[in-house]
Every structure is written in structure tokens, then in C-alpha cells.
N, C-alpha and C positions, 0 to 999 in steps of 0.2 A: 247253448245249442239245444234246440227243441227236439224232443224224442218223438219220431213219427208215430210210435205206437199209441200216443196219448192225444191224437187229434180228436176234435169234437165230431159228433155224428154228422154235423153239417159239412165238415171238411172231408169226411171219408164216406163216399157214397155207399160202399159195401163193407160193412164191418166184418164180413167173412172173407175178405181178401179176394182170392182168385176163383171163388166159386162162381160158376156160370149163372147169369141172371135167370135163365130158363129153369135151372135146378132150384134156385131160390124161390121162384114162383110156385113150385110144387110143394114147398115146405110150409106147414102151418106156422104162422108168425108167433102166435101165443099158445102153442100146444101145451097140454097139461103136463106132458113129460118134461119139456124144457123148463116150464115154470117150477116144477118140483125139484128138478136137478139144480137149477139156478139157486133156489132157496137153500138147498142142502149144501152147495158149494159155498155160498155166502156165509153160512153158519159155521163153516169149518175153521179150525185154528190156522191151517195153512193159508187160507184166503185172508183171514184177519191179519196175520203177520205180514203177508205180501202187501196188503193195503197200507198198513202202518209204515212199512219200509219205503214205499213209493210215494206216499202223500206228504213228504216233508215240505213241499212248496205249495200245496193246495191244488195241484193239477187235477187230481182225481175227484175233488169235492163236487164238481159240476156235472159229473157223469152219472147216468142212471145205472141201476144194478145190472141190467142186461149187458151194457157195454163193459162195465167193470169185470164181470164174470168172463166175458169173451176175451178181454185183454189178459186176465189172469190165466185162462186156459191156454191161450196162444203162447204166452211167455213160458209157462210150465212145459208145454210140449216142445218148444224150441230148446229149452234147457235139457230136456230128456234126449233130444235128438243128437246132442253132442256126445 
């Protein structure tokens, strides 16, 4: 059974889920803040552990860093919401 969280970017038009398209158009795609935050998250031990735990079948290997960090943040926030 495929996990819908790990769809490729071509299968998932908006990696931010339910964020309105007009709001997405107002956000800078490659802002310096997001770039630095993404790099810091990717270097964290929590992200590295999450990646190792989830990439047992190679599903994550084809995703770029931007999508990996977004999936990590989404899953982390969903876990905290419980």
C-alpha cells in the first residue's frame, strides 16, 4: 500500500497541501530564509534519523531536499498534533 505522503512532485501539484494558490504566488520560491532553514533542518540529527527510518525501500532517494524537508516537517507537526 503506497503512502500518499511520498508522492513525487509531479503527482502532487501543491506540496503545501491546502494552501491557496494565490498565497503561494505571494511567497518567494527560493527565499534565503527557507534555504537556510532547509539546510539547518537537513543537517539535524532528527531529520537524519527520520530519513533513515523511512527510506528502507528507497522511496525517498528520488526526492529533492525541498520535498524531503517538507515531508519531514509535515509528519513532525502531525505527530505533535496528537
